[in-house]
Every structure is written in structure tokens, then in C-alpha cells.
PDB file of N, CA, C and O in Angstrom, chain B, residues numbered from 101:
ATOM      1  N   MET B 101     110.733 139.490  29.871  1.00  0.00           N
ATOM      2  CA  MET B 101     109.109 139.452  29.295  1.00  0.00           C
ATOM      3  C   MET B 101     108.130 138.781  29.876  1.00  0.00           C
ATOM      4  O   MET B 101     108.061 137.666  29.359  1.00  0.00           O
ATOM      5  N   LEU B 102     107.232 138.952  30.819  1.00  0.00           N
ATOM      6  CA  LEU B 102     106.191 137.618  30.709  1.00  0.00           C
ATOM      7  C   LEU B 102     105.243 137.622  29.814  1.00  0.00           C
ATOM      8  O   LEU B 102     104.733 138.642  29.350  1.00  0.00           O
ATOM      9  N   PRO B 103     104.899 136.255  29.466  1.00  0.00           N
ATOM     10  CA  PRO B 103     103.570 135.807  28.466  1.00  0.00           C
ATOM     11  C   PRO B 103     102.553 136.387  29.194  1.00  0.00           C
ATOM     12  O   PRO B 103     102.277 136.257  30.387  1.00  0.00           O
ATOM     13  N   LYS B 104     101.883 137.231  28.080  1.00  0.00           N
ATOM     14  CA  LYS B 104     100.059 137.199  28.653  1.00  0.00           C
ATOM     15  C   LYS B 104      99.168 136.126  28.233  1.00  0.00           C
ATOM     16  O   LYS B 104      99.114 135.589  27.127  1.00  0.00           O
ATOM     17  N   THR B 105      98.310 135.836  29.529  1.00  0.00           N
ATOM     18  CA  THR B 105      97.851 134.696  29.940  1.00  0.00           C
ATOM     19  C   THR B 105      96.368 134.972  29.043  1.00  0.00           C
ATOM     20  O   THR B 105      95.978 136.117  29.270  1.00  0.00           O
ATOM     21  N   VAL B 106      95.809 134.515  28.464  1.00  0.00           N
ATOM     22  CA  VAL B 106      94.341 134.615  28.688  1.00  0.00           C
ATOM     23  C   VAL B 106      93.354 133.937  28.872  1.00  0.00           C
ATOM     24  O   VAL B 106      93.330 132.980  28.098  1.00  0.00           O
ATOM     25  N   ALA B 107      92.223 134.000  29.778  1.00  0.00           N
ATOM     26  CA  ALA B 107      91.590 132.387  30.761  1.00  0.00           C
ATOM     27  C   ALA B 107      90.528 132.737  29.335  1.00  0.00           C
ATOM     28  O   ALA B 107      90.578 133.685  28.551  1.00  0.00           O
ATOM     29  N   PRO B 108      89.467 131.405  29.397  1.00  0.00           N
ATOM     30  CA  PRO B 108      88.570 130.892  28.433  1.00  0.00           C
ATOM     31  C   PRO B 108      87.337 131.950  29.006  1.00  0.00           C
ATOM     32  O   PRO B 108      87.313 132.154  30.219  1.00  0.00           O
ATOM     33  N   PRO B 109      86.382 132.576  28.190  1.00  0.00           N
ATOM     34  CA  PRO B 109      85.836 133.351  28.243  1.00  0.00           C
ATOM     35  C   PRO B 109      84.742 132.112  29.714  1.00  0.00           C
ATOM     36  O   PRO B 109      84.248 132.792  30.614  1.00  0.00           O
ATOM     37  N   ALA B 110      84.555 130.979  29.794  1.00  0.00           N
ATOM     38  CA  ALA B 110      83.533 130.548  30.490  1.00  0.00           C
ATOM     39  C   ALA B 110      84.377 129.632  31.780  1.00  0.00           C
ATOM     40  O   ALA B 110      84.153 128.476  32.141  1.00  0.00           O
ATOM     41  N   PHE B 111      85.484 130.681  32.337  1.00  0.00           N
ATOM     42  CA  PHE B 111      86.636 130.427  33.558  1.00  0.00           C
ATOM     43  C   PHE B 111      85.280 130.281  34.514  1.00  0.00           C
ATOM     44  O   PHE B 111      84.190 130.852  34.515  1.00  0.00           O
ATOM     45  N   VAL B 112      85.744 129.479  35.140  1.00  0.00           N
ATOM     46  CA  VAL B 112      84.976 129.873  37.184  1.00  0.00           C
ATOM     47  C   VAL B 112      86.022 129.304  37.805  1.00  0.00           C
ATOM     48  O   VAL B 112      86.511 128.198  37.575  1.00  0.00           O
ATOM     49  N   ALA B 113      86.513 130.520  39.019  1.00  0.00           N
ATOM     50  CA  ALA B 113      87.511 130.451  39.852  1.00  0.00           C
ATOM     51  C   ALA B 113      87.370 129.456  40.652  1.00  0.00           C
ATOM     52  O   ALA B 113      88.363 128.797  40.961  1.00  0.00           O
ATOM     53  N   ALA B 114      86.026 129.122  41.183  1.00  0.00           N
ATOM     54  CA  ALA B 114      85.595 128.694  42.064  1.00  0.00           C
ATOM     55  C   ALA B 114      84.406 127.831  41.758  1.00  0.00           C
ATOM     56  O   ALA B 114      83.524 128.109  40.946  1.00  0.00           O
ATOM     57  N   PRO B 115      84.478 126.796  42.472  1.00  0.00           N
ATOM     58  CA  PRO B 115      83.113 125.792  42.013  1.00  0.00           C
ATOM     59  C   PRO B 115      81.732 126.392  42.520  1.00  0.00           C
ATOM     60  O   PRO B 115      81.816 127.182  43.460  1.00  0.00           O
ATOM     61  N   SER B 116      80.359 126.086  41.963  1.00  0.00           N
ATOM     62  CA  SER B 116      79.544 126.906  42.502  1.00  0.00           C
ATOM     63  C   SER B 116      78.481 125.918  43.854  1.00  0.00           C
ATOM     64  O   SER B 116      77.268 126.133  43.865  1.00  0.00           O
ATOM     65  N   ALA B 117      78.840 125.319  44.462  1.00  0.00           N
ATOM     66  CA  ALA B 117      78.889 124.605  45.633  1.00  0.00           C
ATOM     67  C   ALA B 117      79.968 124.358  46.070  1.00  0.00           C
ATOM     68  O   ALA B 117      80.446 123.330  45.590  1.00  0.00           O
ATOM     69  N   PRO B 118      80.594 124.873  46.806  1.00  0.00           N
ATOM     70  CA  PRO B 118      82.155 124.318  47.593  1.00  0.00           C
ATOM     71  C   PRO B 118      81.727 123.091  48.430  1.00  0.00           C
ATOM     72  O   PRO B 118      80.587 123.038  48.892  1.00  0.00           O
ATOM     73  N   ARG B 119      82.495 122.248  48.600  1.00  0.00           N
ATOM     74  CA  ARG B 119      82.245 120.971  49.208  1.00  0.00           C
ATOM     75  C   ARG B 119      82.766 121.506  50.666  1.00  0.00           C
ATOM     76  O   ARG B 119      83.650 122.343  50.848  1.00  0.00           O
ATOM     77  N   ARG B 120      82.153 120.956  51.458  1.00  0.00           N
ATOM     78  CA  ARG B 120      82.371 121.587  53.205  1.00  0.00           C
ATOM     79  C   ARG B 120      83.369 120.212  53.671  1.00  0.00           C
ATOM     80  O   ARG B 120      83.386 118.991  53.516  1.00  0.00           O
ATOM     81  N   CYS B 121      84.167 121.293  54.342  1.00  0.00           N
ATOM     82  CA  CYS B 121      85.374 119.889  54.684  1.00  0.00           C
ATOM     83  C   CYS B 121      84.671 120.128  56.432  1.00  0.00           C
ATOM     84  O   CYS B 121      83.718 120.843  56.743  1.00  0.00           O
ATOM     85  N   ARG B 122      85.503 119.286  57.308  1.00  0.00           N
ATOM     86  CA  ARG B 122      85.665 119.891  58.717  1.00  0.00           C
ATOM     87  C   ARG B 122      86.055 120.463  59.195  1.00  0.00           C
ATOM     88  O   ARG B 122      87.284 120.463  59.263  1.00  0.00           O
ATOM     89  N   PRO B 123      85.182 121.498  59.974  1.00  0.00           N
ATOM     90  CA  PRO B 123      85.835 123.045  60.836  1.00  0.00           C
ATOM     91  C   PRO B 123      86.953 122.635  61.559  1.00  0.00           C
ATOM     92  O   PRO B 123      87.215 121.557  62.093  1.00  0.00           O
ATOM     93  N   LEU B 124      87.568 123.688  61.482  1.00  0.00           N
ATOM     94  CA  LEU B 124      89.186 123.073  62.293  1.00  0.00           C
ATOM     95  C   LEU B 124      88.559 123.196  63.467  1.00  0.00           C
ATOM     96  O   LEU B 124      88.868 122.183  64.094  1.00  0.00           O
ATOM     97  N   ASN B 125      87.790 123.919  64.181  1.00  0.00           N
ATOM     98  CA  ASN B 125      87.141 123.293  65.841  1.00  0.00           C
ATOM     99  C   ASN B 125      86.288 122.229  66.088  1.00  0.00           C
ATOM    100  O   ASN B 125      85.449 122.216  66.989  1.00  0.00           O
ATOM    101  N   ALA B 126      86.511 121.271  65.236  1.00  0.00           N
ATOM    102  CA  ALA B 126      85.320 119.708  65.337  1.00  0.00           C
ATOM    103  C   ALA B 126      86.153 118.789  66.305  1.00  0.00           C
ATOM    104  O   ALA B 126      85.694 117.655  66.442  1.00  0.00           O
ATOM    105  N   GLY B 127      87.296 119.089  66.995  1.00  0.00           N
ATOM    106  CA  GLY B 127      87.537 118.136  67.897  1.00  0.00           C
ATOM    107  C   GLY B 127      88.660 117.531  66.939  1.00  0.00           C
ATOM    108  O   GLY B 127      88.755 117.861  65.757  1.00  0.00           O
ATOM    109  N   PRO B 128      89.472 116.646  67.542  1.00  0.00           N
ATOM    110  CA  PRO B 128      90.259 115.522  67.007  1.00  0.00           C
ATOM    111  C   PRO B 128      90.010 114.740  65.859  1.00  0.00           C
ATOM    112  O   PRO B 128      88.910 114.189  65.901  1.00  0.00           O
ATOM    113  N   VAL B 129      90.731 114.496  64.766  1.00  0.00           N
ATOM    114  CA  VAL B 129      90.842 113.661  63.986  1.00  0.00           C
ATOM    115  C   VAL B 129      91.606 112.379  64.024  1.00  0.00           C
ATOM    116  O   VAL B 129      92.814 112.180  63.895  1.00  0.00           O
ATOM    117  N   ARG B 130      90.276 111.275  64.306  1.00  0.00           N
ATOM    118  CA  ARG B 130      91.460 110.060  64.189  1.00  0.00           C
ATOM    119  C   ARG B 130      92.400 109.722  63.042  1.00  0.00           C
ATOM    120  O   ARG B 130      92.196 109.848  61.834  1.00  0.00           O
ATOM    121  N   LEU B 131      93.339 109.323  63.599  1.00  0.00           N
ATOM    122  CA  LEU B 131      94.790 109.219  62.420  1.00  0.00           C
ATOM    123  C   LEU B 131      94.442 108.291  61.467  1.00  0.00           C
ATOM    124  O   LEU B 131      94.771 108.248  60.281  1.00  0.00           O
ATOM    125  N   ALA B 132      93.479 107.272  62.348  1.00  0.00           N
ATOM    126  CA  ALA B 132      93.776 105.755  61.887  1.00  0.00           C
ATOM    127  C   ALA B 132      92.643 105.847  60.470  1.00  0.00           C
ATOM    128  O   ALA B 132      92.551 104.961  59.621  1.00  0.00           O
ATOM    129  N   SER B 133      91.854 107.128  60.481  1.00  0.00           N
ATOM    130  CA  SER B 133      90.683 106.954  59.612  1.00  0.00           C
ATOM    131  C   SER B 133      90.406 109.191  59.326  1.00  0.00           C
ATOM    132  O   SER B 133      89.434 109.947  59.298  1.00  0.00           O
ATOM    133  N   TRP B 134      91.546 109.302  59.223  1.00  0.00           N
ATOM    134  CA  TRP B 134      91.953 110.816  58.744  1.00  0.00           C
ATOM    135  C   TRP B 134      91.035 111.453  57.389  1.00  0.00           C
ATOM    136  O   TRP B 134      90.478 112.550  57.347  1.00  0.00           O
ATOM    137  N   TRP B 135      91.069 110.560  56.485  1.00  0.00           N
ATOM    138  CA  TRP B 135      90.055 111.121  55.134  1.00  0.00           C
ATOM    139  C   TRP B 135      88.825 111.483  55.649  1.00  0.00           C
ATOM    140  O   TRP B 135      88.144 112.325  55.063  1.00  0.00           O
ATOM    141  N   ARG B 136      88.349 110.806  56.958  1.00  0.00           N
ATOM    142  CA  ARG B 136      86.844 110.976  56.803  1.00  0.00           C
ATOM    143  C   ARG B 136      86.623 112.017  56.881  1.00  0.00           C
ATOM    144  O   ARG B 136      85.691 112.367  56.157  1.00  0.00           O
ATOM    145  N   SER B 137      87.367 113.286  57.863  1.00  0.00           N
ATOM    146  CA  SER B 137      87.489 114.476  58.222  1.00  0.00           C
ATOM    147  C   SER B 137      87.386 115.323  56.888  1.00  0.00           C
ATOM    148  O   SER B 137      87.758 116.482  57.069  1.00  0.00           O
ATOM    149  N   PHE B 138      87.049 115.094  55.822  1.00  0.00           N
ATOM    150  CA  PHE B 138      86.940 115.601  54.600  1.00  0.00           C
ATOM    151  C   PHE B 138      85.557 115.824  54.345  1.00  0.00           C
ATOM    152  O   PHE B 138      85.107 116.692  53.597  1.00  0.00           O
ATOM    153  N   ASN B 139      84.797 114.857  55.116  1.00  0.00           N
ATOM    154  CA  ASN B 139      83.053 114.646  54.807  1.00  0.00           C
ATOM    155  C   ASN B 139      82.855 114.336  53.214  1.00  0.00           C
ATOM    156  O   ASN B 139      81.976 114.973  52.635  1.00  0.00           O
ATOM    157  N   ASP B 140      83.725 113.271  52.385  1.00  0.00           N
ATOM    158  CA  ASP B 140      83.357 112.873  51.167  1.00  0.00           C
ATOM    159  C   ASP B 140      83.156 111.581  51.104  1.00  0.00           C
ATOM    160  O   ASP B 140      84.036 110.750  51.328  1.00  0.00           O
ATOM    161  N   PRO B 141      81.576 111.230  50.689  1.00  0.00           N
ATOM    162  CA  PRO B 141      81.338 110.077  51.003  1.00  0.00           C
ATOM    163  C   PRO B 141      81.593 109.256  49.666  1.00  0.00           C
ATOM    164  O   PRO B 141      81.060 108.147  49.626  1.00  0.00           O
ATOM    165  N   GLU B 142      82.365 109.674  48.526  1.00  0.00           N
ATOM    166  CA  GLU B 142      83.189 109.111  47.335  1.00  0.00           C
ATOM    167  C   GLU B 142      84.545 108.563  47.743  1.00  0.00           C
ATOM    168  O   GLU B 142      85.087 107.605  47.189  1.00  0.00           O
ATOM    169  N   LEU B 143      84.994 109.181  48.653  1.00  0.00           N
ATOM    170  CA  LEU B 143      86.294 109.194  49.123  1.00  0.00           C
ATOM    171  C   LEU B 143      86.352 107.814  49.933  1.00  0.00           C
ATOM    172  O   LEU B 143      87.097 106.884  49.625  1.00  0.00           O
ATOM    173  N   ASP B 144      85.195 107.809  51.334  1.00  0.00           N
ATOM    174  CA  ASP B 144      84.985 107.179  52.310  1.00  0.00           C
ATOM    175  C   ASP B 144      84.666 105.990  51.233  1.00  0.00           C
ATOM    176  O   ASP B 144      85.526 105.110  51.211  1.00  0.00           O
ATOM    177  N   SER B 145      83.731 105.851  50.472  1.00  0.00           N
ATOM    178  CA  SER B 145      83.652 104.532  49.803  1.00  0.00           C
ATOM    179  C   SER B 145      84.745 104.021  48.962  1.00  0.00           C
ATOM    180  O   SER B 145      84.799 102.796  48.857  1.00  0.00           O
ATOM    181  N   LEU B 146      85.533 104.648  48.409  1.00  0.00           N
ATOM    182  CA  LEU B 146      86.707 104.235  47.468  1.00  0.00           C
ATOM    183  C   LEU B 146      87.656 103.438  48.760  1.00  0.00           C
ATOM    184  O   LEU B 146      87.859 102.233  48.612  1.00  0.00           O
ATOM    185  N   ILE B 147      88.210 104.119  49.981  1.00  0.00           N
ATOM    186  CA  ILE B 147      89.329 103.651  50.804  1.00  0.00           C
ATOM    187  C   ILE B 147      88.375 102.640  51.255  1.00  0.00           C
ATOM    188  O   ILE B 147      88.688 101.542  50.794  1.00  0.00           O
ATOM    189  N   ASP B 148      87.189 102.596  52.079  1.00  0.00           N
ATOM    190  CA  ASP B 148      86.572 101.020  52.228  1.00  0.00           C
ATOM    191  C   ASP B 148      86.224 100.150  51.729  1.00  0.00           C
ATOM    192  O   ASP B 148      85.702  99.255  52.394  1.00  0.00           O
ATOM    193  N   ARG B 149      86.359 100.038  50.363  1.00  0.00           N
ATOM    194  CA  ARG B 149      86.351  99.289  49.441  1.00  0.00           C
ATOM    195  C   ARG B 149      87.600  98.646  49.113  1.00  0.00           C
ATOM    196  O   ARG B 149      87.723  97.516  48.641  1.00  0.00           O
ATOM    197  N   ALA B 150      88.751  99.669  49.475  1.00  0.00           N
ATOM    198  CA  ALA B 150      90.280  99.175  49.297  1.00  0.00           C
ATOM    199  C   ALA B 150      90.609  98.518  50.266  1.00  0.00           C
ATOM    200  O   ALA B 150      91.402  97.577  50.217  1.00  0.00           O
ATOM    201  N   ILE B 151      89.926  99.014  51.482  1.00  0.00           N
ATOM    202  CA  ILE B 151      90.409  97.844  52.657  1.00  0.00           C
ATOM    203  C   ILE B 151      90.205  96.576  52.434  1.00  0.00           C
ATOM    204  O   ILE B 151      91.060  95.694  52.505  1.00  0.00           O
ATOM    205  N   GLN B 152      88.591  96.392  52.041  1.00  0.00           N
ATOM    206  CA  GLN B 152      88.277  95.554  52.502  1.00  0.00           C
ATOM    207  C   GLN B 152      88.588  94.659  51.371  1.00  0.00           C
ATOM    208  O   GLN B 152      88.368  93.476  51.633  1.00  0.00           O
ATOM    209  N   ALA B 153      89.201  94.981  49.755  1.00  0.00           N
ATOM    210  CA  ALA B 153      89.697  94.306  49.101  1.00  0.00           C
ATOM    211  C   ALA B 153      91.095  93.792  48.984  1.00  0.00           C
ATOM    212  O   ALA B 153      91.747  93.165  48.150  1.00  0.00           O
ATOM    213  N   ASN B 154      91.318  94.407  50.368  1.00  0.00           N
ATOM    214  CA  ASN B 154      93.088  94.041  50.690  1.00  0.00           C
ATOM    215  C   ASN B 154      93.253  93.515  52.238  1.00  0.00           C
ATOM    216  O   ASN B 154      93.364  94.335  53.149  1.00  0.00           O
ATOM    217  N   PRO B 155      93.259  92.681  52.383  1.00  0.00           N
ATOM    218  CA  PRO B 155      93.400  92.291  53.359  1.00  0.00           C
ATOM    219  C   PRO B 155      94.536  92.534  54.354  1.00  0.00           C
ATOM    220  O   PRO B 155      94.400  92.662  55.571  1.00  0.00           O
ATOM    221  N   ASP B 156      95.933  92.588  53.502  1.00  0.00           N
ATOM    222  CA  ASP B 156      97.267  92.421  54.113  1.00  0.00           C
ATOM    223  C   ASP B 156      97.052  94.261  54.670  1.00  0.00           C
ATOM    224  O   ASP B 156      97.448  94.659  55.765  1.00  0.00           O
ATOM    225  N   LEU B 157      96.379  95.122  53.666  1.00  0.00           N
ATOM    226  CA  LEU B 157      95.994  96.405  54.468  1.00  0.00           C
ATOM    227  C   LEU B 157      95.522  96.451  55.493  1.00  0.00           C
ATOM    228  O   LEU B 157      96.081  97.014  56.435  1.00  0.00           O
ATOM    229  N   GLU B 158      94.190  95.783  55.594  1.00  0.00           N
ATOM    230  CA  GLU B 158      93.380  95.924  56.782  1.00  0.00           C
ATOM    231  C   GLU B 158      94.155  95.342  57.928  1.00  0.00           C
ATOM    232  O   GLU B 158      93.889  95.950  58.965  1.00  0.00           O
ATOM    233  N   ILE B 159      94.942  94.460  58.082  1.00  0.00           N
ATOM    234  CA  ILE B 159      96.008  94.269  58.735  1.00  0.00           C
ATOM    235  C   ILE B 159      96.862  94.766  59.410  1.00  0.00           C
ATOM    236  O   ILE B 159      97.227  94.355  60.511  1.00  0.00           O
ATOM    237  N   ALA B 160      97.452  96.111  58.574  1.00  0.00           N
ATOM    238  CA  ALA B 160      98.205  96.694  58.486  1.00  0.00           C
ATOM    239  C   ALA B 160      97.807  97.897  59.462  1.00  0.00           C
ATOM    240  O   ALA B 160      98.515  98.193  60.424  1.00  0.00           O
ATOM    241  N   LEU B 161      96.675  98.537  59.159  1.00  0.00           N
ATOM    242  CA  LEU B 161      95.764  99.312  59.839  1.00  0.00           C
ATOM    243  C   LEU B 161      95.672  99.071  61.037  1.00  0.00           C
ATOM    244  O   LEU B 161      96.038  99.916  61.854  1.00  0.00           O
ATOM    245  N   THR B 162      95.067  97.635  61.502  1.00  0.00           N
ATOM    246  CA  THR B 162      94.695  97.295  62.878  1.00  0.00           C
ATOM    247  C   THR B 162      95.788  96.994  63.345  1.00  0.00           C
ATOM    248  O   THR B 162      95.496  96.492  64.431  1.00  0.00           O
ATOM    249  N   ARG B 163      97.454  96.954  63.183  1.00  0.00           N
ATOM    250  CA  ARG B 163      98.286  96.914  63.531  1.00  0.00           C
ATOM    251  C   ARG B 163      98.733  98.026  64.175  1.00  0.00           C
ATOM    252  O   ARG B 163      99.179  98.158  65.315  1.00  0.00           O
ATOM    253  N   LEU B 164      98.512  99.004  63.076  1.00  0.00           N
ATOM    254  CA  LEU B 164      98.786 100.553  63.596  1.00  0.00           C
ATOM    255  C   LEU B 164      98.189 101.132  64.218  1.00  0.00           C
ATOM    256  O   LEU B 164      98.682 102.056  64.865  1.00  0.00           O
ATOM    257  N   GLN B 165      96.849 100.818  64.277  1.00  0.00           N
ATOM    258  CA  GLN B 165      95.721 101.247  65.584  1.00  0.00           C
ATOM    259  C   GLN B 165      96.739 100.589  66.792  1.00  0.00           C
ATOM    260  O   GLN B 165      97.350 101.412  67.474  1.00  0.00           O
ATOM    261  N   GLU B 166      96.896  99.482  67.014  1.00  0.00           N
ATOM    262  CA  GLU B 166      97.410  98.751  68.356  1.00  0.00           C
ATOM    263  C   GLU B 166      98.727  99.582  68.883  1.00  0.00           C
ATOM    264  O   GLU B 166      98.986  99.882  70.048  1.00  0.00           O
ATOM    265  N   VAL B 167      99.699  99.952  67.364  1.00  0.00           N
ATOM    266  CA  VAL B 167     100.809 100.506  68.106  1.00  0.00           C
ATOM    267  C   VAL B 167     100.601 101.899  68.876  1.00  0.00           C
ATOM    268  O   VAL B 167     101.307 102.211  69.835  1.00  0.00           O
ATOM    269  N   ARG B 168      99.611 102.680  68.393  1.00  0.00           N
ATOM    270  CA  ARG B 168      98.715 103.741  68.687  1.00  0.00           C
ATOM    271  C   ARG B 168      98.133 103.818  70.471  1.00  0.00           C
ATOM    272  O   ARG B 168      98.183 104.626  71.399  1.00  0.00           O
ATOM    273  N   THR B 169      97.809 102.993  70.317  1.00  0.00           N
ATOM    274  CA  THR B 169      96.673 103.051  71.694  1.00  0.00           C
ATOM    275  C   THR B 169      98.234 102.492  72.602  1.00  0.00           C
ATOM    276  O   THR B 169      98.602 103.272  73.481  1.00  0.00           O
ATOM    277  N   GLY B 170      99.272 100.951  72.351  1.00  0.00           N
ATOM    278  CA  GLY B 170      99.650 101.225  73.421  1.00  0.00           C
ATOM    279  C   GLY B 170     100.724 102.196  73.449  1.00  0.00           C
ATOM    280  O   GLY B 170     101.443 102.118  74.445  1.00  0.00           O
ATOM    281  N   GLU B 171     100.952 102.908  72.777  1.00  0.00           N
ATOM    282  CA  GLU B 171     101.968 104.258  72.714  1.00  0.00           C
ATOM    283  C   GLU B 171     101.136 105.431  73.395  1.00  0.00           C
ATOM    284  O   GLU B 171     101.725 106.441  73.781  1.00  0.00           O
ATOM    285  N   ALA B 172     100.011 105.312  73.510  1.00  0.00           N
ATOM    286  CA  ALA B 172      99.340 106.331  74.737  1.00  0.00           C
ATOM    287  C   ALA B 172      99.042 105.667  76.179  1.00  0.00           C
ATOM    288  O   ALA B 172      98.965 106.330  77.214  1.00  0.00           O
ATOM    289  N   VAL B 173      98.891 104.318  76.108  1.00  0.00           N
ATOM    290  CA  VAL B 173      99.269 103.795  77.423  1.00  0.00           C
ATOM    291  C   VAL B 173     100.468 104.029  78.188  1.00  0.00           C
ATOM    292  O   VAL B 173     100.598 104.265  79.389  1.00  0.00           O
ATOM    293  N   LEU B 174     101.437 103.904  77.136  1.00  0.00           N
ATOM    294  CA  LEU B 174     102.696 103.864  77.978  1.00  0.00           C
ATOM    295  C   LEU B 174     102.878 105.224  78.180  1.00  0.00           C
ATOM    296  O   LEU B 174     103.489 105.542  79.200  1.00  0.00           O
ATOM    297  N   LEU B 175     102.477 106.118  77.420  1.00  0.00           N
ATOM    298  CA  LEU B 175     103.020 107.783  77.521  1.00  0.00           C
ATOM    299  C   LEU B 175     102.138 107.955  78.885  1.00  0.00           C
ATOM    300  O   LEU B 175     102.750 108.394  79.858  1.00  0.00           O
ATOM    301  N   GLY B 176     101.007 107.702  79.010  1.00  0.00           N
ATOM    302  CA  GLY B 176      99.977 107.768  80.292  1.00  0.00           C
ATOM    303  C   GLY B 176     100.726 107.356  81.425  1.00  0.00           C
ATOM    304  O   GLY B 176     100.696 107.998  82.475  1.00  0.00           O
ATOM    305  N   ASN B 177     101.500 106.162  81.253  1.00  0.00           N
ATOM    306  CA  ASN B 177     102.104 105.927  82.538  1.00  0.00           C
ATOM    307  C   ASN B 177     103.187 106.362  82.848  1.00  0.00           C
ATOM    308  O   ASN B 177     103.561 106.139  84.000  1.00  0.00           O
ATOM    309  N   VAL B 178     103.953 107.032  82.054  1.00  0.00           N
ATOM    310  CA  VAL B 178     105.187 107.979  82.128  1.00  0.00           C
ATOM    311  C   VAL B 178     105.174 109.247  82.295  1.00  0.00           C
ATOM    312  O   VAL B 178     106.216 109.806  82.636  1.00  0.00           O
ATOM    313  N   LEU B 179     103.711 110.151  82.041  1.00  0.00           N
ATOM    314  CA  LEU B 179     103.452 111.181  82.789  1.00  0.00           C
ATOM    315  C   LEU B 179     103.695 111.181  84.493  1.00  0.00           C
ATOM    316  O   LEU B 179     103.413 110.126  85.060  1.00  0.00           O
ATOM    317  N   PRO B 180     104.144 112.183  85.233  1.00  0.00           N
ATOM    318  CA  PRO B 180     103.843 112.664  86.850  1.00  0.00           C
ATOM    319  C   PRO B 180     102.326 112.409  86.756  1.00  0.00           C
ATOM    320  O   PRO B 180     101.602 112.911  85.897  1.00  0.00           O
ATOM    321  N   MET B 181     101.903 111.528  87.790  1.00  0.00           N
ATOM    322  CA  MET B 181     100.552 111.828  88.603  1.00  0.00           C
ATOM    323  C   MET B 181     100.487 112.764  89.376  1.00  0.00           C
ATOM    324  O   MET B 181     101.363 113.175  90.137  1.00  0.00           O
ATOM    325  N   VAL B 182      99.293 113.199  89.193  1.00  0.00           N
ATOM    326  CA  VAL B 182      99.227 114.080  90.402  1.00  0.00           C
ATOM    327  C   VAL B 182      97.567 113.754  91.422  1.00  0.00           C
ATOM    328  O   VAL B 182      96.633 113.270  90.784  1.00  0.00           O
ATOM    329  N   ALA B 183      97.424 113.963  92.464  1.00  0.00           N
ATOM    330  CA  ALA B 183      96.794 113.498  93.256  1.00  0.00           C
ATOM    331  C   ALA B 183      96.579 114.730  94.647  1.00  0.00           C
ATOM    332  O   ALA B 183      97.400 115.437  95.231  1.00  0.00           O
ATOM    333  N   ALA B 184      95.494 114.606  94.758  1.00  0.00           N
ATOM    334  CA  ALA B 184      94.656 115.935  95.612  1.00  0.00           C
ATOM    335  C   ALA B 184      93.839 115.196  96.857  1.00  0.00           C
ATOM    336  O   ALA B 184      93.010 114.300  96.695  1.00  0.00           O
ATOM    337  N   SER B 185      94.178 115.664  97.924  1.00  0.00           N
ATOM    338  CA  SER B 185      92.807 115.160  98.766  1.00  0.00           C
ATOM    339  C   SER B 185      92.465 116.644  99.627  1.00  0.00           C
ATOM    340  O   SER B 185      93.208 117.617  99.759  1.00  0.00           O
ATOM    341  N   ALA B 186      91.250 116.465 100.085  1.00  0.00           N
ATOM    342  CA  ALA B 186      90.992 117.714 100.887  1.00  0.00           C
ATOM    343  C   ALA B 186      89.887 117.124 102.697  1.00  0.00           C
ATOM    344  O   ALA B 186      88.947 116.330 102.667  1.00  0.00           O
ATOM    345  N   ALA B 187      90.230 117.565 103.523  1.00  0.00           N
ATOM    346  CA  ALA B 187      89.616 117.725 104.815  1.00  0.00           C
ATOM    347  C   ALA B 187      88.811 118.886 105.285  1.00  0.00           C
ATOM    348  O   ALA B 187      89.136 120.043 105.018  1.00  0.00           O
ATOM    349  N   ALA B 188      87.921 118.621 105.880  1.00  0.00           N
ATOM    350  CA  ALA B 188      87.491 119.523 106.703  1.00  0.00           C
ATOM    351  C   ALA B 188      86.820 118.943 108.202  1.00  0.00           C
ATOM    352  O   ALA B 188      86.331 117.839 108.442  1.00  0.00           O
ATOM    353  N   GLY B 189      86.981 120.017 109.007  1.00  0.00           N
ATOM    354  CA  GLY B 189      86.552 119.982 110.455  1.00  0.00           C
ATOM    355  C   GLY B 189      85.976 120.823 111.461  1.00  0.00           C
ATOM    356  O   GLY B 189      86.274 122.015 111.537  1.00  0.00           O
ATOM    357  N   ARG B 190      85.232 120.309 112.174  1.00  0.00           N
ATOM    358  CA  ARG B 190      84.511 121.221 113.275  1.00  0.00           C
ATOM    359  C   ARG B 190      84.564 120.729 114.607  1.00  0.00           C
ATOM    360  O   ARG B 190      83.937 119.724 114.943  1.00  0.00           O
ATOM    361  N   ALA B 191      85.261 121.368 115.363  1.00  0.00           N
ATOM    362  CA  ALA B 191      85.291 121.250 116.787  1.00  0.00           C
ATOM    363  C   ALA B 191      84.707 122.511 117.611  1.00  0.00           C
ATOM    364  O   ALA B 191      84.820 123.731 117.486  1.00  0.00           O
ATOM    365  N   TYR B 192      83.839 121.416 118.766  1.00  0.00           N
ATOM    366  CA  TYR B 192      82.862 122.376 119.599  1.00  0.00           C
ATOM    367  C   TYR B 192      83.282 122.223 121.189  1.00  0.00           C
ATOM    368  O   TYR B 192      83.145 121.179 121.828  1.00  0.00           O
ATOM    369  N   ARG B 193      83.905 123.654 121.790  1.00  0.00           N
ATOM    370  CA  ARG B 193      84.387 123.721 123.041  1.00  0.00           C
ATOM    371  C   ARG B 193      82.977 123.948 123.991  1.00  0.00           C
ATOM    372  O   ARG B 193      82.022 124.695 123.776  1.00  0.00           O
ATOM    373  N   GLN B 194      83.184 123.171 124.928  1.00  0.00           N
ATOM    374  CA  GLN B 194      82.228 123.296 125.971  1.00  0.00           C
ATOM    375  C   GLN B 194      82.601 123.753 127.331  1.00  0.00           C
ATOM    376  O   GLN B 194      81.741 123.848 128.207  1.00  0.00           O
TER     377      GLN B 194
END
């Protein structure tokens, strides 16, 4: 038998002003700053201060971005390349 749970009289299931998250169709999220997709200035401020106060973390993020950029270049060189051309001509008979 399950116990009965009573909600307090002032219980609110959802906040009156929900925070707006980035819409799903807003485009790609940069992985080096994924938290910015939440559009939360307080979170942005906390992470910016943490990065500035911790040079090792800033170095790690920079290296991560360098590796991801290098990976994108490498992947671009591995994929097959397609080239196309077209030509048109017209001849006159005399």
C-alpha cells in the first residue's frame, strides 16, 4: 500500500515566469560554450569568472577548441571531394 502524500497549500507546479531556453531550431551550439544556450546571464557570469580565475581551465578550454578545430580540418580532408563543371557551345552552319 502506498503512503498518501499531501501537497502544501502554497504549492506551485511551475514558476510564474519560466526561463527561456534556446529553441531547438536555433542552430548549432558551440561545444566550447554550450552553457550559453540556456540564455542564463547568471550562469554565464559564474562560468566566465571561473575561467578568468583559473588559468589552467582557460588553457584546457583553449586546447580543447584547438583539438576540435584540427579534427574538423582532418575530417574535411578525409571526406571525398566532388567537383563539377559544365560547358555549352553553339555552332553555326554556313
